[in-house]
N, C-alpha and C positions, 0 to 999 in steps of 0.2 A: 784391719777391716772395721773395727769399732769406730775409729776416728772418721772413716768415710761415711758411715751410716748414722751414728748417733753423735759422736764428738764428746768432748769432756770439758769441764770447767773447774778450775782450782781457785778457791777463794783465798785461802791462807797457806802459804804466802801467795799473793796473786802473781800469775805468770804474765808474760807479755800478751798472750792471746786473751787472757782474762781481762786485762786492762783495756784492750781494744774492744772487747765485747761490751764492757760497761760504758765506754765512750759512745759506741754505736747506739746503745739503748738510750743514752742521754740525748743524742741527736735525733732519734726517730720521731719523737713528738713535735720537734721544731721543723721537721722537713716539710710539713704541709703549709707553713706560713710563707707568704710571698716576700716578707722582709728579709728572710735569710737566704733567698734564692741567689742573690748576687754573690754572697760569700761562697756558695756551693760552686759556682762557675769559676770564681777567682782561685779557689784552692784546688781545682780539678778533682772534686769529690767523685765524679763519675769514673774517672780512670782508677782511682783508689778502690772503688767498689768493684769494678770489673776484675781487679786483681784478686780480691777476696773470693770471687766466684770460681776461681780455678782451684777446686778442692783437691785435685790430684797433686798440685804443688804445695798448697798450704796444709794439706792433710788434716783439716779441722772443719768438719761439717757444721759444728755449732757456730763457729765464727762466720762462716758463709751464710748461715741462717740469719744471724743478726744483721749482716750487711744487706741481705735481701729485704729484710723488714724496713731498713732505712731507705733502700732504693724504692720500695713500694710507696713510701711517704712522699718521695721526691717526684714520682711519676704522676702525681696529681697535677703537676704543672705541664701545660702543653709544650712549651719550649724545651723543657728538659726531656720530655718523652720523645720528641722528634730527634733531638740530639742523640738520645740513647739508641734509637733505631739506626740513625746514620752511622754511628760508631760500631755497629755490629753487635750491639748488646743482646739482641734476640738470640743470635747464634750462641752467645755465651750462656744464655739460659739453658739451651738444649744440651749443653755439655755438663750440666750439673748431674752428678750420678744419682741413680735411683735404684733401689729405695734408699732414701736418706732423709735426715731432718731438713737439709737444705732444699730438697725437692718440695717440701711443704711451703717454704718461703717462695719458691718459684710460682706456686699457684696464687699466692697473694699478689705478686707482681703482674701476673697475667690478668688478674681481675682488674687491677688499677689501670693497666695499659689499655684494656678494652673500653674503658670509660672515655678515652680520648679518640674521637672519630678520625681526626686528622692523622694521628699516629697509626691507627688501624689501617687507614688507606695506604700508608707507606708500607705497613706490614704486608698487605695484600699484593703489593707490587714486587715483593721479593720472589725469588725463584720458586717454582712449584715444589721442588724437592724440600726447600726450607719450610714451606707451608705444610707439606705433608708431615715433616718431622714435628712441627709445632702442634698440629692436631693429634698426632700420635702420642706426644708427651702429655697433652692435656687429657686424652682418653685414658692414659695409664693412671693419671691422678684420679680419674673417676672410679677406676676399678680397685686400685691397690693402695691408695694414699690414706692418710689420717682423715678423720671426719672433717676437720677444718679444711684440709686439702681438697676433699671431694666437694665441699660447699663452694670454695673459691673457683675450682675448675668448672663446676656447674654454672656459676654466675658468669664466668668468662664466656662460655658457649652461649648463654642467654643473650649476652650483649653483642656477640660477633656473628650471630646467625643472619643479621641484616646484610652482611657482605656475602655475595653469592659464591665467591671463590672459597671461603671458609665453609659454607653450607655444602658445597659439592664435595669437598674433601672429607667433611664429616660423614656424609653418606657413603663415600667410597670405603671408609674404614669401619663400616658397621657401627656407626656412632649411636644410632637410635636404640639399638639393643643394649648397648653398654649404659646409656642414660637410663633406660627402663630398669635395668638390673640394680641401679643405685637404690631405688625405693622398693623394688619387689622383694628384696632380701631383708628388709628392715623388720625387726621383731614386732614393732608396734602395729604392723599390718598383717601379722601372722596369726597364729592361734592364741587362745587365752593363756595357755601355759607359757608360751614364749613372751608374751607381754608382761606376765607377772614376774618374770625373772629379770626384768630390766629396771635399773634404778631411775630415780627421778631425773638426774642429770642426763643420763643416756636417752631418756624419753624426750626431754626438751631438745637435745641435739638432733635426734632422729626427726622430730617434727619440723625443725628448721631445714633439714635436708629435703624432706617432702615438699616444703614450700618452694625451695629453689629449683627442684626438678620440675615441678608443675609450671613455674614461670618459664623455665628454659624450653619445656615442651611446647608451651603456647607460642613462644616466639619462633620456634622451629617450624611449626605448622603454618603460622601466619606468613613466614618467608616463602614457604613452598606454595601457599595459596596465591601470593602475588605473582609468582612465576607461572603458575598454572592458569590463572585468570588472564594474564597477558598473552599467553599462548592461544587460549580459546578465542580471545578478542581478535587476534591477528588472523586466525582461521576464518572468522566471520567477516573479514574485510576491514576491520578498524585499524587505523594507523596508530599503534601503540608503541612509543619509543622504548627501546630496550636500554636500561642504564648499564654502564660499564660494570664488570664483575667486581671491581675494587671499590666501587662507590656504595655507600650505605643506602638502603631502600627501606622506607617506612610507610605504613598505612594507618590512617585514622580508623576509629571504630566504624564510622559510616562507610568508608571505603571497603573495609573488611566485609561488611554485610552485603554490599553491592557485589563484591567478588564471589561470595557464597551463592547469591541469587543467580549470578551468571553461570556458574558451574552447574547449578540445579536445573537450569533451563535447557541444557543440552543433554544428549544421550550420554549415559554414564559409561566410562571406560576405566580400566584399572588405574589407580593412582598409588604409586609405590609407597609414599609415606603413610597414608591412611591404611593401606592394606597390611603393611608391616606392623603397624601399631595394633591393628585388630588381631593379627596372628599371634603377637606376643601376649595378648590379653590386657593391653594397656587401657582400653575403654572400661572394662570391668574394674580394673584396679583404681582408675581415677574416680569412678562412681563410688567405690568403697571408701576412698579418701574423703569424698564429700559426705558420705554417711557417717564415717567415724569422727569427722570434725565436729559433729554435734556435741560430743563429750570432751573435746579438746579445749584447752584454755591457754592460749599464748598469743602474743601480739600479731603474729602473721597469719592467724586463722582465716581472716577475711580474704587476704590475698591468695592464700592456698586454695580455698574453695572457688573463688572467682576464676583463677587460672585454670583449674581443672575443668570447670564448666565451659570456659572458652575453648579449651581443647576439644571437648565433646561437641561444641557448637560447630567448629570448623569441620570436624569429622562427619557431621550429619549430612554433608553433601553426598556421602556414600549411602545407598540404600541398605547396605549390610549393617551399618552402624544404627540406622533407624530401627531395623529389626532387632538389633542387639539391645536396644533400650527397652524393648517390650519383654525381654526374657528375665528370668529370675536371677537374682544376685545374692550371694551368701554374705550376710552382714553379721556373722559370728553369733553373738548372744541373741540378736533379734531374729524374727522369722524371716524366711525368704521373702524378699521384696523385689520389685522391678525397678529398672533404671528410671522409668517414667515417674514412678512414685517418689524417688529420691529427688529428681529434678523439680517436681511439683512442690515438694517440701521446701527446697531451697527458694523457689519462687515465692512461696507464702511466708518466708522469713522464719521458718521453724529451725533451720540449721544455724544460720547467722543472720541476725536482724540488721543487715547492712544493705542499703539501696544498690550498691554496685553488684553485690552477689545476686540480688533479686533480678537485676537487669540481665546479668549473664545467664541465669536460669531461664528467663523469659526468651532470650535469644535462642537457646536450645529448643524450646517449645516452638518458637516461630519457624525455625529451620526444619522442624519435623512436621508440624501440622499444616504449614503453608507451602510445603514442597509441591511442585506441579504434579498433577496426576498423569499427564501425558507429556513426555519430553520430546524434544526434536530428535529425529532419527527413527530407528526401527522400533516398532511397538511390540516385538516378540522377545525383547531382552528380558532375561529372568535372572534372579539372584538367589544365592544360597546363604545361609547364615554363617557358615564356616568358610565358604569359599573353596571347599574341597569336594571333588567329585567322587571320592571314595566313600565318604560317609553318606548315609541315607538322610538327606535333609530335604525339607520342602522348598521347592523352587517357587519364587513369586515374581510377578511382574510389578511394574511401578504402581498400578492400581491396587494390587493385593497388599503391597507394602504400606501404602498410605491408609488403606482401610484398616489394617491391623494397628497402625499407630493411633488413628482416631479412636478405635475401640479401647485401646490401652489407656489413653488419656481420659476417656469417659469412665472406664472402670475404676480408675484411681482418683476419681472425684475432681478431674481437671476443670469441669464447668464451674463448680463452686469456687475453686481457687481463682480462676480468671475473673469471675464476676466480682469477687471481693476486691481484687486488685484494681478493677475499673472504678471502684468507689473510694480509693485511698486519697487522703488529703495530707498525709505526713509521711516522710519529711517534706516540707513545702518546696524545697529546691529540686526534688527528684520525683514528686508526685505526678507531674504531667508526663514525664518520660515513662514512668511505670504504667500509667493509664494507656498511653499510646501502644506500648508493647503488648499489654494484656489484651487490648481491643484488637490488635492485629492478629494475635494468636487465636482469639475467639472467632474472628472473621474467617480465618483459615479453617478452624474446626467446624464452622457453620456450613462448610461444604458437605458435611455428613448429614443426610436427611433426618436422622434421629436427633441429632443435636439441634438442627433447625426447629424441629417440632417442639423440643423442650424449651428452648430459650424464647420462642415466640409466645409462650404462655407466662413468662416471668414478668414481674413488674417493670423490669428494665424497658420493656416494649409496651406492655399493656397500659401502663400509667405514664408513658413518655418520659421516663427518667433519663433515657439516653439523650434526649433533646436538651434537658437541663445541663447535663454534663458537657454537651457540645458548645454551649454558649460562650463561656468564659474560661480561661485557664486558671489554675490554682495560683500560679505566680505570674504576674503580668510580664516579667522578663523572659518567661519561657513560652512565648507565643509560637515559636517554631516547633517545639514539641507538641503544643496544642493543635497546631495545624495537622500534624501527623495523626493525632488522635481523631480529629474531625474526618480526615480522609478515610481511615479504616472504620470509623463509626458509620459513615455513609455506605461503605462497602458491606458492612454487617447488616445494615438496614435493607440493602438491596437483596442480599441473599435470604434474609428471613422473610421478606415480603414477596420475593419472586420477581421483582422488577429488575430490569437491566439498565435503566437510566435514572438520573436524579430527578427529584421534583423541582419545581420552579424555585420555591423558597426552601433551600436545602436545610436550613437550620430550624425550620418550623414543621418538618415532617414528623409524622407519627405513624404507627401501624394502622390506625383507623383512617388517617388521611390517605395512606397508600392504598388501603382496601377500597376506599371510595373512588379514588382515581382509577383503579383497576376496573371497577364496575362501570364507571363512565366510559372508559375506553372500549368496553365490550357492548355498549348500548347500540341498538339498531335504530337510527333516526328515520322517521317518516312523518310526513305532514300532508295536509289537504292542499292540493295545488290550486283549487278554485279560490281558496283564501289568499294564496299568494298572488293570483291574477287580480283579485279584487284590491289587494294592497297596491299593486302596480297601477291599476286604473285610478285609484284615489290619488296616488302620487303624481300621475300625469295630469290629472285634473287640477291638483293644487298648484302645479307648475305652469298652468295656463295652456296645456296641450289638450284642449277639450275634444278636438276631433279625433285625436289618437285614442283618447280615453273612451270616447263613444264607440269607436270602431272595435276596440278591444272588448268593451262591454257587450256589444252586439254579437261578435263572433264567438265569444266564450259563454254567452248566455248568462251573464252575471246580473244580479238584481240591481235596480237603480241605486245610486249612492244615497246614503242617508243625509239628512239636512246637517250642515256644519254646526257643530257644537264646540264650545270652548274646550280645548284639550286639557285634560287633567294633568297635574304635575306627574312626571315619570316616577314610577316606583323606585325604591332604593336600589333594587337589583340592577337597574339600568344606568344609574348615575355614574359618571366618571369618578366622583369622589368616593364612591363605595370601593373599598379594597377588594380586588378581584382575587379570589382564592385560586391558587395555581392548580390546574388540572393536569393529569398525566404527569410524566416525569421529564418534560422538555423545558429547558430554561429559555425564556424569551430574551432575545438579544437586546431589545429596548422597548420602552413603553409605547413608542410611536408605531410599532408594528402591529399592535392589536387594534381590533375594530372598535368603533364607538358603539356602546350598548344602548344609547338613548335614542338613536335615530338611524335610519337606513337611507343613505343618499345614493339613489340609483343613477343620477345624471352623469356621474363620473365614470360609470362602467356600462359598457354597451352589452345588452342581453340579446342573444340570438333567439328571437321568438319563433322562428320557423322550425327550429329543431325541436322535436318532441321531447317532453320531459316525462320520465317514468313516474309512476305513482309511488313506488317504493325505492328509496335511494339506499344502496348498500355501499358502505365505506370500508376500506381496508387500511389497517394501521401498519405502518412500516417504522421500525425503530431506527432512527437516524441520530447522528450526533447533533447537538444544538448548534445553530448557526450564529456566528458572531460577526456583526458588520461594523467596520470602523469608519466607513465613509457614508455620506448621505445617499439614499436610494430613492427611487421613484415610488409613487403611491402604490403602483401595482406590485412591486417587489415587497413593499411593506405588508400589503394584504397577503402576499404569498407566504411570507415568513410566519404570519400569525395563523395561517391555515395548514402549516406543515404537520400538525398533529393528526389531521383527518385525511389528508390526501397523500397518495403514494408518490414519492419523489424518487426519481431515478438518479443514478450517480452521475450521469452526463449533464451537460449544461443546457441541452436543448429543452429539457423539461421546464426550466425557469422562464422560458419565453411564452408559455401558455397563459391565456387570459383568465382573469378571475370571473367566474360566472355568478349569476344571481343565486343559483343553487348552492354554491360553496359559501356564499355570504350567509344565506339562511341557515345552512348547516352549522357554520361557526357560531352563529347567533344562538341556536338552540343548544349546541354543546356547552356554551358558556353558561346558559341558564341551568342546564342539567348539572354542571360541575358545582354550582352553588348550593345544590341540595344537600341537606345535612345527612340524609340516609338515602343515597341514590340506589335505584334498582336497575337491573339490566333490561328486563322486559317492561317497556313503557308503552302506554297507549299513545294514540296519535297526538302529536303536539298541536296545541292551539296557538296560532299566531296572534290572536287578539287578547290573550291573557297570559300573564307570566306563568311559567312552568314551575311546579313544585311537586316532588315525590311525597307521598303520604308518609307520615312518621309512624314507625312501628309501635305497637302497644305491647310492651313486655309483660311477662308474668308478674314481675315484681311490682309494676305499676298497678296491675289489677288487684294484687293482694293488698297493696297499700291504699287503695281507693275506698269508695263507699262500701263495697262489698265486704271489706275486711273489718270495718269498724261498726257496721250496723248489723246487729243480730237479726232484726226484723227483715232486712233485705235478704239475708242468707236463708232464713227460714222460708220466706216467700219463694225464693228461687228453687229451693229443694222441693217445695210442694208442686212447682211447675215442671219439675224434672231436670232443672239445671243444677247439677251437683258439681260441675267442674270448678275446682279452686275453692269451694266453700269449706271443705274439711281442712285444707291447708290454712285457709284464713282463720278458721276457728283455732287451730293449733297455734298459729302465730300470736293471736290475741291472748290465748290462755297462758302461753309461756313468756308473756311480757309483764306479768304481774306476779309478785311473790309477797306473801305476808307471813311474818314470824308468828308461830303459835306456841313454841316452848323453848326454854333455855335450860341447858344442863351444865352444871359446873362441878369441879372437883372440890372435895372437902379440904384436902391438903394443898399447900402451895409449893411443894417441892417438885411436882411434876406438872405436865401440861398435856393436853390432847394432841394427838398427831394424826389420827385416822378414825373414820367412823363408817359403819355400814348398817343397813336395816336388816333385822333378822328376817329370814324367809317367811316366818309366820306373821310378820307385820305387827307383832305384839311387843317386841323388844328392840332396843337400839344398842349396838355394840360399839364401844369407843375404846381405842387404843391410846396408851399414854407413852411419854418419853422414858418412863422407868421400866418399861417392859411388861406391864400388866394390861389386862383387858377388863374394862368395866361394862357391866350389863345393866342398862336402865330400862324401866318400864315406860313404854312409849306413851301410855295414857296418863300416868300419874307423874312421870318424871323422877321417880324414886329409884335410887341405885339398889338393885336387887342382889348383885353378887360381884365379886372381883376375883380374877385369877391371874397368877403370875405366869406369864408365858415364856419370857426370856429373862433369866436371872443374871446375865452378863452385865458388865459395867457399861453404862450409857447405851442400853438396849433400846434404841429408837425404833419403834415399830412403824414402818412406812406403808405397809399394805396388809389388808385382810380381805378374805373372800370366803363366803359360806357356800356350802353345797345347796342344791335346789331343795333337798328335803330337810335342810337345817340340822343335819346330824354331824357334819364335818366342817372344819374351819382351817383355812390356811393363813399363816401369819409369817411375815418376813421382816427382818431387821438388817439393814445394810451397814453394820459396823465396819469401821475402816480396817481393823486387824483381822476380823473373821466374820464375813457375812453368814447369816444363819436363817434358815426357813424350816418350818415344821408343820405337820398335819396333826390336828387335835380332834378328839371326839367331844362334841359339844354337850352330849348328854351327861357324861360324868366329868367332862373336861380333863381328859387324860391324853397325854401325848402318844400318838400311835407310832410315829417315826419322825426323825428330823433329817433335813437335807442340808448337809454342810456345804458352805461356800456358795450357796445359791442366793443371789441378791434379791430375786423377785420370783414369785411362783403364782400360778393361777390354774384353775380347772379348764378342761376342754369345754367347748361351747355346747355341743349337743347333749353330752352326758358328762358325768363326773368320774368316769372310769380312768381318766388319765390326768396327769399333772405335768405342766411344762414349766421348767425353771430357767432362769437366766443367770449366767456367770460371765461377765464381760461381754465378749462377742459370741460366746458359745451358748447354745440352747440345748437343754436336756429334757427328754420326755420320760416320766416315771409312771409306774403302775400305781393306782390309788390304793389298791388292797394290800399289796406287798411292799410297796416302796422301791421295787426293783427298777433299775435303769433299763429303759427300753431302747432308747436311741439318743445319740449325741450328734448335734448339728453344728459343725464348725465351718465357717465360710473360708474359701480359699483366699479371698482378699477382704480384709476387714474394713468396715466403714468407721469403726470406733466412735459410735454415737455416745454422747455423754450420758444419755438415759435410754439405754437399750432395754426393751421389755418384750421378750418373745411372747407370741400369742397365736392361737389357732384362728382359722377363718370360721365363719358361721357353720360350715358343714364338717369341720374337723379334718378336711382333706389336705389343707395347706397350712404352713407355718411361716410367719414373718418374724425374722430375727436379724437385727443389725442391718436392716435394709435389704436383706436377701430373702427371696421367696423359695420355700422348700416344698417338695412333695413328701408328705408323711409316709406314704406307702413304700416308696423306694429309698427315701433318705437322700435324694439328689437335689442339687441346686437347680431351680428352674430359671430364675432371673435375678439379677442384681440391679436394684433401682439406683439411679444416679443420686449421689449425695449432694443435696443443695442446702443443707442446714447441719449444724453441729449438735443439735439437741436430741430430737426424738426420732426413733427408728420407724415408727408408724403403727397404725392400728387399722383393722379391717372395718369397712362400712358394713352395717347389718345387711345391706342388699347383696353383699358378696361380690360386688363388681368393682369396688374402688378401694384404694388404700390411701389413708390420710397420714402423711408424714410431715409434721409441723405445719407449714403453710401450703405444702404441695399436695395435690390430689391426683393420684395416678389411676389409670384405667387398667384393670387386671386382664382385660381381653386383648388389648393391643400394647400394653405397657407404655402408652403415651401419657404425657402430662396433660391432664384435662384443664386444670386451672390452678391458680394460686390464691389463697385466702389469707391476706395479711392479718386478719383478726385472730387467727389461730397461732400466731408466732409465740413459741415457747410455752404453749398451753397444752394441758392434758385434756384429751377429748373423751367425753362420756355421753353415750346415747341413752335416751330414755327407753323404757321397755317397748313402747309402741313405735319407736323410730319416727316420731313426729317432731322431735326437737333434739338439738345437740348442745350440750353444755361444754364450755371451754373455761378452764381454770388455769391461771398462770402458775406454772410449777417451777419457778426460778427464784424461790425465796432465798436460797443459800448462795446466790451469786453476788458478786460485788456490785454489779449494776442492777439495782432494784427496779423492777418494771413498774410502770404507772398503774397497772391493772392488778397489783398484788392484793388490793382490798376489794376487788370486784370480780364477778364472774359474768360470762356472756352466754347468751342463748342464740343459736343460729338455726336456720331452716336446713335440715339435712338433705333436702332435694337440690337446692341451688346454692347452698352455703351463704345465703344472704343473712345479714345480721337482723336479729329480732329485737334484742334489748341488752343493755349493760346494767347490771344491778350492783350498786355500791353498798357494801355492808360496813365500811369504815374500819375494818380490821383485816389483818392478813389472813387469807384463806389457805389452810393447809390441806384440806380434803373436802371433796364433795361426793355425796352418794345419793342415789335415787331410789325411791321405794319401789316395791314390786309392780305396782300399778301406775307409777309415775305421777301420783297425786301429791307427793311430798318429796322434799329434798332435805338433806341434813348437811350442815356446814360445820367444819372445825374452824373457829375464828379465834385467833390469838392476837394479842396486842404486845408489841415490843419487837426486838430484833429476833433473828432466827435462833440464836443461841442464848438469848436472855429474854425469855417470854415473861411478861409482867402479869398478864391476865389471860386465862384460857377458858373457852366454853364451846359447847356444841349447840347449835341452834337448828330447830326444825321449822321449815317453811312450808306453807300450803301453796301449791301451784295453781295459778289462775285466780287467786283472790287478791283484790286490791288491798294495799296497806292503808289502815285507818289513820286518820289524822292524829289520833291520840296514841298511836303505837310508839312514836318516838319518845314522848314523855313517859309512857309506860315502861319502855326499856330502860330509860335513864333511872327511873325509880327502882326498877328491879336490880340494876347494877349497884345502886346505893345501898339496897337492903340485902345484897348477896352475901356479905360477910357477917352481918349482925342479925338481931331479932327482927321478925316481920310482924307488923301490926296491920290487921285488916280493917280498913276504915269503912268498908262496905260501900264505897263509891262506885258508881256505874261508869263504864267506859264505852263510848260510842253511842249512837242513836239507834232507834228501831230501824230506820231506813238503811243505815249502814250495815247492820247485822243481816237484814233481809237480803241486801245486795250481795254481801259476801257469800251467804249460803247459796243463793241462786247462781252466782258465778261459779262456785266450786262444784255445784251439781252439774252445771253445763260442762265443766272441765272433765268430770268423770265420764259423762255420756259422750264426750268427743265433740260437743257442739260449741265449746268455748263459752265466753261470758260477754256481758254487755255492761256498759256504764250507765244504761238507762234504768228505769224503775223496774222493780221486781213484783210480779203478780202471780207467783206460783200457788200461793195459798190465799184464800179469801179472808180467813180470820186473822186478827193481829197476833203477833208473837210476843212473848214476854221479853223484857229487856235483858240482855246478857250481862253477866258479872264475871268478866274474864279474870280481872285481877284477883277478885275474891276466890275464884275457883282455883287459880294456880297456887295461891298461898295456902289454901286449905289442903290442896293435894300434896303440897310439899310437907305439910305437917301431919296429915292423917293417912296419906298413901292412897287416897281414892278421890274421885271427882265429887264436886259439890252437888247435892240434890236440888239446890235452888236454880240450877241451870236447866231451863226447859228447852233451850235451843239445841240444834244438832251439833254435838261436839265430835271429837275425833273418833270415839267408838262407833257412833252412829254413822259417821262417814264410811268407815270400813265396812259396816253392815250394809250400807247402801251400795257400796261397790260390789259386794258379793251378790246381793240381790240382782 
């Protein structure tokens, strides 16, 4: 029995069997070469090999195994393979006993034999019983053979599924279940304990098995898809030829996608291959393979993931599979995730950064989100997730399924992934295809009203970025892929804009143009008919028909014609050389079909004057396909084609015989004028035929604020005295927050540390500054002297990133996000003692209305603590994490809501209210002080409707800070530690919190690490560091006055201060600035405090002259003596604070 199964080999002394084995091993590498094939036929090597295969006679399984390896090498040649089949070699295969070592050699031969299609065609012509034995033998190899035997048997099936007779026999013998069991029992897909017990070699072999099974399953389903699609096509009346069962049948990727769309267009019925795979749990297992492949590292990883995704893509024709993608999947170490999340990760390149994998993942998304909502057939069909009627499962219709898929894609941040893929430019050979698939998926997803509302506010449409993408392909050789992108981009534009037809110039459309065309289409045209009659009379008179003109003038009661005057040149809007902006969404067939705008020639068109003309003409729009004429037409048909946007056209041909009337000509003329308006309105006054029409331009709020009212203080004061207060306070605030002047610079005495964060003390007498060494320095705000220093975090590299003081100034929160152990603590500022610490909390802050609660952030989890005891009150962990890079949990202004990781929570119940769509990777968001909006990076969301209100590109990667009166918004780029350094690292921006319009960008020439605003908003403090993030060369904290213009001498003064910062300071007693400059600064600052803003004009608040200021002398004296100079008779910072309180 041992010789049958294993065999033996004796080396010394070698037996005859051993010698033959060694000879066969020598011949095996040469079997693939064409040069030795003639010797094989001359020496009848095939007959000799077939003799070795009879193990029952030779009684040596090892010798048969060596002969089978040599035979596999020879089967690479087509002629030899065909002779092998003709000599009955396949039947000899099936006689090899199993289990045995020789059976493994049979698997190798089957794999090489399947490579030759001609040989496989002859195999498929063998008797059905022989084919059944062949499939049975190969399936045994799948279940019971050695690992290499299973691999080769799997590859054999993968190559032979294209032959229908093999496919049918595979299904008859329950082959899909056996193929699924090959990978379902692998330890690398099991629990952690099973995977730990596997050696590296076994792990590598198991991954190769997974690869081959995924490829075979993909080819199995593609073969069934071809048969199913041909069956459906024949049922619909198409003449689809049916290939013979012994012929190979293949489909290109484009044909596969067409077959999937065909099956999705008809009513769903049970499909055995997909149903069986779902029942076995194959979809979930394949998605697990895709997720686990993130940590795998072997050559076939890309093909494994791509094949698994292709299987899921084909299975998505079944609504059950689409529902399955929205369910949770166990990913072992990771949290439960959904199939949609895994597919989106593969599409984004997170799992395998290969274009083919991304395309496969996008195909899955396309087949899910672009599936028809209503299919042909009955509309009451409903589906269950498990397919079983015994289990209590929710039954869903087609519409319910697609709605759930859309919601799942949104929840897992699919909009952000698809938008990023539409912008890809690399790899250059696949970028156009990736863009096209992403755009198609987004167009299908845009059928969801919520998605339409969100993407309509994004820069892709608001700034016409999509038109730029539509113009040219990334690679000129990929124009076919670019045409597909253009097609679905237009479809996306239609769905976002609500239009059902294209614009005339398709590639120049934008959301604004579509809106204008929509307004024009809804406009009700009316005009004065007496003016029209007068035009007709003048035209008749000019043509010499004086009697007709006189009759018309007499009967209509028209005034006598005016004396002829030289006609002025026509305005540009009428000239044919002026490019006509396309209106509505109908493409003109040719330029000859449009009317001339510069004149109206009525001689060629008869007008029935006896028919009464109504005073108000109502027109009805009918959406028709654009007409394309390939032959010359009459002038009447040309006019008819140009008027098809206004007139109702029936489907029959009798309508085309109606004559063009003078009314239709005038209507077309006025419509064309109205379409040229930059800002058309629906409700228009009566059109004047003697003057070109133009809708009035709107006067926006921004233009008002940027006009004379915003820059002239006198104009605003005068308007307030007259009672016109609208816009003045906002204009004052915009002017105030466009000027900042430095008043004090604070530096560290030691060079080992640098400033990281700063805040104003609630008493407004001190400034707290945190350092990279974990201590907090307290400076006197008036003198700039360091009063005290406290070590807050004594751990190594304790970088303090955030501080917040309580309203009464007694408590202080400090956070340090060290990589190995984040730490936050609450301190008593009176004795500066630590009350308690919050381990692992990366960021903490007080609640908004009171200081009785603290909210901390740890990853995507938010925790609420009691301020007095430090006890944990509530933990908020989202069900689906957004994984923002800088998540900071925060209360809303009323402390009733919490925003953490893009999820809105109810503090009272601890339940999720809403998850905002993730459109950026950086910031989770902050509440607007008005309590109605959430600002998440560049996106502004409405808390009442959860709609996206607008996008503000200025806020990209910026930390948002509101001033106490909510009249200004500060934005500081908080991306200093990233590899791509922003161009705004050295500047901060101020914006209007009402409409998010930009006010000013202030460049400080150093990297800004932190910005804080004083209690009254009259001053700001900046941490300014010079050098890289981890190698700071110079660090300081600067205090700026808000609303005071920077003096001309400030730059030179700062340079001098920097030169004297490290050495001795000599007071030269020189003055800086003039009397007028100082008076102007004080007047402007006083206006800022009072809320009136400042002016660049002269200052006349005081009648008597003020002494000249000695800022430089005062600062240096303060640094030396600890108090301000008595020689300063002007209003300095303490006077400003006193003035504020008064």
